[in-house]
N, C-alpha and C positions, 0 to 999 in steps of 0.2 A: 446509548450504551457506548462505552469506550473499549476498543480493542488494543491490548498492549501485550507485546511479547510474541515473537516468532512469526510475525507478519511479513510475508514476502510476496514476490511476483507469483509464486507458485499457489498461494492460498488467499490472495487478495479478493478474488471474486466470491469465494465462499464466506469471507468475513463480511463483505459488503451485503450479500445476499441475507445474512443473519441478522442484518439491521444495525450494524455499527454506524454510529454518527460521527465518532472520532476514532482515527486510526493512527497509531504509532508505528512508523516504518523506519525508525532510526538505524537499526541494525542492517535491514535490507539496503540502505542507502550507503552508510559508511563503510560497509564491507565490500561494496561493489568495486570493480577495477575503475569504472568511470562514474564518479558520484553524480555529476550533472545529469548523465544519460539515465541512471538508475531512478533518480528523481523524476525526471521527465516522463519516463515510462510508467511509473506508478500514479503520477498525477493524471496521465491520459486515462489510465484504467479507472481511477476514482471518478473523474469528471464524466466518463462515458456512461458509468453507472448512474450517476446522479442526474442525468438529463431526462 
């Protein structure tokens, strides 16, 4: 399942728990003051869930 639209740090855990295999987080990253840090934090959350 792909999750697209409105995915953020606030709801990414619920999206992962719902079974998303693919997650689009473009808005959460490009709208962040620090793009690199936002991407890093999201990647950490995704990787933690997948282990």
